[in-house]
N, C-alpha and C positions, 0 to 999 in steps of 0.2 A: 332275326332281329340283329342289333348291332353286335359286332365282334370286336374284341378289345385288343389293344397292344400293337406294337410295331412288328410286322411279320419278318421272318428271316429271308425274305426275298424282296427285291425292289423292281417294280415295273417302270423302267426308265422311259418308255415310249411304246408306241404300237409295235408289238412283236419283239420287244427287248426286255428280257428278264434276266437278272443277274443273281444267281444263287449265292448264299453265304452259309458258312458252316453253322450247324446248330450249336446252341450254348445253353448251359444251365440257367434257370431263372434268376437273373440278377437285375438290380435296378439302382438308380441313383437315389441316395437318401435325400428327401426334400429338406431344403433349408427353411429358416423361419419365414422367409418371404414366399415359400412354396415353389421356388424355381429349381431347387436341388443344389447341393454343394459339390457335386461331382464324385462323392464317395460311392463305392460299389458295395452292395450287400446282397446276400441271398434272400429271396422272397419266399416266405412260408406259403405252402399250398392252402393252409387253413387261415386265410385272411378274410376280411369282411366282404370283399367283392365275390369271392368264391362261395362264401356262406350264403349270400343272397341268391347266387345261381342255384345252389342246392335247394334253398327254400322255394324257389320258383318251380322246381321239379316236384317238391312235396305238396305244393298247393294245387297241382293239377287234379288229383282225385276229388278235392273239395269242390272245385269248379264244376266237374262233371256231375257230382251229386246234386248240387244246386240246380243245374240245368235240367235234370230229369224230374225234379219235383214240380208238380203242376201248381200254377198260380202265378200271377203277375209279380207278386212280391219276391218269389223265389227267382224269377227271371232277372229281376233287377239286382238281386243279390249275386247271381251268377255273373252278371255284367260287371258288378263292382269287383269281384274276385279276379275276373279276366283282365280288367284294366289295371288292377293293382299288380298282378303278375307281370303284365306288360311294362309297367312303370319300373319294376325292379330290374328289368333288363337294361333300361336306360341308366338307372342308378348304379348298378354294379360296374357297367362299362366306364362311367364317369369316375367312380372311385378308383378303379384299377389304373386309369390313366393319370389322374391327378396325384395320387399318392404312390405311384410306381409299384402297384401290386399285381402287375401282369405276370402270369405263370402259364406254363404249357397246359396245365390242367384246365385253367380258365379258358384258354383259346379253344379247347376241344369241348368242354362241358357247357360253355355258354351257348353255342349254337344248338347243341343237343337239347338243352332245356327249352330254348325258343321253339324248336320244331316239335317237341313233345306237347307244348301248350297249344300251338296252332293245330297240330294233328288231332289232338283230343277234341278241340272245339269243332273242327270240321267233321270228324267221324260222328260225334254226338248229334250235330245238327242234321247230318244226312240220315242217321238212324231215326231221328224224329220226323223225317220227311220234309225238312225245310230247306236243305241245300241239296241239289242234285248229286248223286253219287259220282258221276263222271267228273264233276268239278273237284270233289274231294280226292279222287284217285289221281288226277293230273297234278294237283298241288303237292300231295304227299309223295308221289313218285319223284317229283322234282326235288323236294327237300331231302328225301332219303338218298337219292342219287348223288346230290352234292355232298352230303355227309360222307357217303362211301368213297366218293372221289377224293375228299380231303384225306381220309385214312390211307388210301392207295398211294398218294404222292407225298405223304407227310415226311418220308425220309429225304425227299428232295427239298422240302420247305413247306411253309404254311401259306396257302393261297389267301391273300388279303381280301377283306371285305370291300366290295365296290360301292359306289354311290347308288347304283341301281339296286343293289341288294338291300340297302337301307330304305329306299323308296318302296321296294317290294314289301318289306316288313310293315311299314306304316299303312300301306294299302290293304294288306291282309288283315291287320288289326281293325281298321276302320270298317271293312266289309263284314267281318265276323261280328263286330259290335252291333252293326245295323241289323243283322239277322237275329241277334239275341234280344234286342229291344223289341217289345211287343208293339204292333200297330204301325210299323214303318212300311210305306208303300212298296210293293214288289218292284216297281220300276227303279226306284232309288237303290234298292238292294242289288238288283241285277247290274246296274251301271257300275256300282262300287266293286262288286265281285268280278265283273268282266275286266275292269282295269287291273285289278289285282292279279287276275289269271294271265293276262297278256304280259305284264311285267315279270311275273313269276317264271313263265316259260322263257322269256327273253334273257333274263339274268342267268337262268340255268344253262342255256346254251353258251353264254359268255364264260361261265365257270369251266365248262368242258374245254373251250378253246385255250383258256389260261393254263389249265392243268396239262394239256398236251405240250404247250410251249415250255412250261416249267420242266417237264420231264425231258424234253429234247435238249434244253440248255444244260441241265444237270448231266446228262449223258455226254454231251460235248465237252463239258468241263473235266469229267473223269478221264476222257480219252486223250487229253493233252499231256 
């Protein structure tokens, strides 16, 4: 799902990545018109955006419980919780950007919370025999691999979210929602999941390329 804040690296063009030194979480204080007055302040980790991120993690067990209870009503309840959790991802990112609440904790915790929700949904649906296990394994392996990659290169900079990553998230949410809703034709489910799978793998490969470039540029900068 969406990742928030301006990363400490700038992709100027194909193959061009410029590293910048890491800095403590600071932000401009918004002015009355919301544009910011240029003042710099430290941002508390315990802000509303990060609280929503933690809440999204906490709601995952509730979603799983609803999904495993038999009955159409419980399925719809699980769908509601899933969509609510997905909405908080959009909301916390918007709050972080609008009110300058971006923190290093949020940059890391936000994608972890997203992957926990998506992973829990896929594992549960596969256990229930509704989503093939190979689909779940491919998507979770990609998400786990990208998360690990972020940690491995974080000393060089944070890899920014791409437009393709955002499209991937929307497609995953849509596909999972179609599998949760009772009575949706299998063909529609497969088309949605197939699109999500293709974009998921493609954006995963893109992250690998960008991580390699970031590491190379960082090494080159240190050798000067």
